[in-house]
N, C-alpha and C positions, 0 to 999 in steps of 0.2 A: 486727462492725458490720452486715455483709451479712445475717447470720442474724437480727439484731434487726429489721432493716428488713423482711425476708421475713415474720417473725412478725407485724409490725405490719400489713403488707398483707393477710395471711391473716385476721387478726382483723377488719380493716376489711370484707373481702369477706363474711365470715360474718355480721357485723352488718347489712350492706346486704341480704344475702339474706333474713335474718330479718325485717327491716323490710319488704322488698318482699313477702314472703309474708304478713305481717300485714295489709298494706293492700290486697292484691289479692283477698282472699276476698270472696265476695258477702255482702251484708248480709241476714241472715235474721231475720224478725220472726214469732214464733210467737203466734198469736192465734186467736180463734174465726172461723169462716168468714164472709165478708161475705154470702154467700147459699148456699142449699142446693145441694149437688152440686159445689161448687168446692173444690179441694184447695189451690190457691195462686194468688196474683195479684201481678203486677208492673206497675204503671201500668195500661194498658188491655189487658194480656195476661193471660188466665186459663188455668189448667190444671184441667180437671175431674177428678172422682173416677174417672170412666170411663176417661179418658186415662191417669190414674195407674196404674190396675189392669190395663190392657190388657197381656196377655202375662205377668203375674206372679201371676195368680190362684192358681195351684197352690202357688207358693212361699209366698205370704202365708198361705194356708190351713194349710200344714204348720207354720209358725211359730206361728200362733194356736192350733193344735191342741196343740202342745207346751206352750204357756203355760197353756191350759185344763187339760191333764192334770196339770200341777204343782199348780195351784190345787185341782183336784178331789181329788187324792190327799191334799192337806193337809186339805181339808174332811172327807174320810172319816176321817182320823186324829183330827181334833178331835172329830168326832161320836162315834167309837168311845170316845174317852177320857171324854166327858161321859156316855155311856150306861153305861159301866162304873162310873163314880163314883156314878151314880144307883142302881145295882143294890144291894139290901140285903145280898147275899152278899159284897160287896166289903169289908166292915168287917174291919180288921186284916190285910189282905193287899195286896201290891202289884198293880199292873195286870198285870204279866207273870205273876204267880202266879194271878191271876183267869182270865186267858186260858188258861193251861195246865190249870187245874182244871175250868173250866166251859165254855169255848168250844172248845178244841182237844184235849180229853181223849181223844178216840178216834183221834187221829192217830198211827198206827204204820206204819212202812214195812217191808214184808217183803222177804226175799231174792228172792221171786218177782217183786215189782214192780221191783226193781233190775234183774233179768235182763230183764224186759220192756222197760225203758227202754233198756238196752244194745242190745237187738235192734232196737227202733224207730229208734234213732239210728245204726244200722249201725257201732257202735264195734268196731274190730278186736280180736280176742282178745288179741293181743300188747300192747295198750294197757291191758288190764284187770289191776289189782292191788288189794290191800286199800285202799290210799289212794284210788284212783279210785272204788272202790265206796262208800267213806265219803263222798266228795264228792257222788256221785250221791244217796246217801241223804239228805244234808243239803239238797240242792236239792229233792228230792221232798217232804221235810218242810215246807220253806218254802212250796212251792206248795200243799200240802194244808192248811196252816194258814191261808193266804190264803182258800182255799175255805171253811174252817170259819168264819172271820171274816165272810165275805160271807153265809153262811147265817144266822149269828147276827144280823147287822145286818138281814137280811130279816125275821127273826122279830120283832125289836124295833120295826121300822118298819111292820109289817103294818097295825096299826090307825091309825097316824099317819104316813102317807108323808112322806118328806123332800122339802120344797119347795126346789128349788135356784134361786137367783136370779143365779148366775153365767151370763152369756150364753154359750151354746154356739156355737162357730164353725160356720157353714153352708158346706158344700162349694160351690165355685164351680159355677154352672150355665151350660151352653152350649146354643145352639140346634142340637142334633144331630138329624139325620133318618136313619132307617133306609134310606130310598130304595129302591133295587132290590137291596139286599144280601140274601143268603140268610138265612132266619130259621127259628126253631122256636117253637112256641107259637101262641096265638091272635093273628091279625093285628091285632085291635082290643083287645088286652089293655090293662089300665089302666097297667101298668108295662112299659116297653121298655128293654132293655139293649142298647146298641150297643157292640160290642167292636172295637177296632183291634188287629190281631195279625199276627204273623210266624211262618210255619210252621217256620222254622229256629231260632227263639228258644227256649232252654230254659225261660225263665220263662213263656213263652206256653203251653208244654206243661202247666205247673201251672195256668195259666188255663183250659185245656181241661178239666182235672179239676174245677176249680171250677164251670164251667158245668154239668157233669153233676150236681153237687150241687144247684145252683140249680134245674135242671129237675126233679130228683127231689123237691125240697121244695115247689115252687110249681106244677109242671105247666104248664097252659095259661094260668094267671093272669099269667105273665110271658112277654113276647115277647123272644127273644134273637136279635139280628141280628149278623152277622159281616162286618166290613169289612177289606179288605186293607191292610196297612202294612208291606210287606217292607223291612227295613233294608238300606242299600246295602252294608254290609260282610258280609252273609250271601249267599254266592255262589249258593245254590240257592233263595233265598227268593222271588224274583220269579217264576221259572218255576213254583214250587210254588203260588203264588197264582193264576197263570193256570190251572194244572191243577185247582185247586179249583173255579174258575168253569166250566171245561170239564165237570166232573162235574155241577155245578149245572145246566148247560144241559140235561142229560138228566133230572134230577129233584133236588128238594131233599133227598130221602132219600139219594141218592148223594153229595150235597155233604157231609152230616154223616158219612157213612161214610168218605169220603176225608179229611175233617177229622180224624177220630179216628185213622185209620191213619197219617197223616203225623206227627201229634204223638206217637203211640206209638212210631214207628220213625224218628226224625229222622236217625239215622246211615245208614240204608240206603234210605229211601223217597223221598228228595228229589232225587237226581241224575237225569239224563235216563232212564237205564234203570230206576231205582227207581220213577220216576213211572209209566212204562208198566206195570211189574209191579203197582203199586198199583191202577192203573185196572182191570186184569184181575181183581185180587183182590176188588174191591168189586162186580164184576159190571157195569161200564159197557160200553156198546157199544164194542168195541176200536177199530174203524176210525174211528168218529166222534170218539172221545176223542183218539186219536193225531193225527188230522188237525187237530183244534182246537189241540192242543199245538204241532204243527209250524208252524201259521200264527200262533201267539201271538195267537189270536183275541180274548182278553179283556185284552190288555195295556193298552189305553186305559182300561178300567174300573179296573184295578189302579192306574194312575197317577192317575185321578180320585179314587179312594178316598184315596190318599196326600195329595193336595192338600186334599181335604175335611178330613182329619185335622189337617193343619197349621193350617188356618183355625180349628179349635176347640181348639187348644193341645196336640195330641198330640206328645210329644217322645220317647217311649220306648214299648216294648211289653212286656206288654199294657197298654192303656189302656181303661177302661170308662166308659160314661156311663149312669147309671141315671136315667131320665127327665131326662137332661141333666146330672145331678150327676156330676162327675168323680171317678173312683177310679183312681189310678195304681198299677199293679202287681197281682200276684195276691194280693190281701189275703184274710184268712180269711173264711169264709162269713158269720160274724157281722157283719162290716162291711157286706156287701151286704144281709143280712137286716134290719138296722136301718133302712136307707133304703127297702127294698122294703115292709116292714111299714107304715112311715109313709105311703108313697104309696098303698098298698092301702086304708088306713084313711080316707083323705080322701074 
């Protein structure tokens, strides 16, 4: 009897909880905005689109970009199918046969290319066997076939370019200023890249290599400014940031020299002794450099850079702003080139 009563009470409580949850939820009404720029309204309270997006710009862009990529890949697939069907050589053969015979007929992966891939990826010798080599070959074939398809599509659309009506997400733009940060390039360049970076961050070392590529490609057409954003869990990063600005005090050329040295030798160049050795190596005035370091002369500027970065949404390193457009992480050169070329063309 007690068991039955306990079961009754339990069921009653579950029902009450369910009912309570059902009636305690806010009432949402999804409808067109009452006026431009408003995301939601409850009585006389309004939430604007600017308030909604504040602080989540990057996350929203990432999700919108993934959705765009899915749609665009499907678009290319449908376009490819329609162009293949239209080709007079298609008669009597399947799409796959057409692609193999006319589009990707020259795709052949050699042992030399497999060896080059193994070397580039630093795959240990003990991991290499016939099965692994076959997987690498298949991967390279797929990538080469993709390139062949892109080339064929380019030829097919040369006279009649594909007009795409799917809206492409635009990167969030922030009011970022180079300020007094060390920079390379023309001070009045049409495109300014502001990087927030950490000398102890391994991904930032890749960002440093990326900046070299950008400088090589665009020269003085692009101004590249470097701002300090040492992360709190990197024990040498803050002092390294101060060291970089101590070198900059003597000359911008010395800043970029110590920048390159510290990123190239993160394991040995960032502790107190390593910083002194690096200062000597780049040719800085030793007494001035070490005095600047000992006094933490530019610590306030480092902290100011960090606060400026937080205000414009920097959450990790490296973070770049290309004319204010945010790029998170050391993305491939192509990602930067697309934005830079658009900005230069304006």
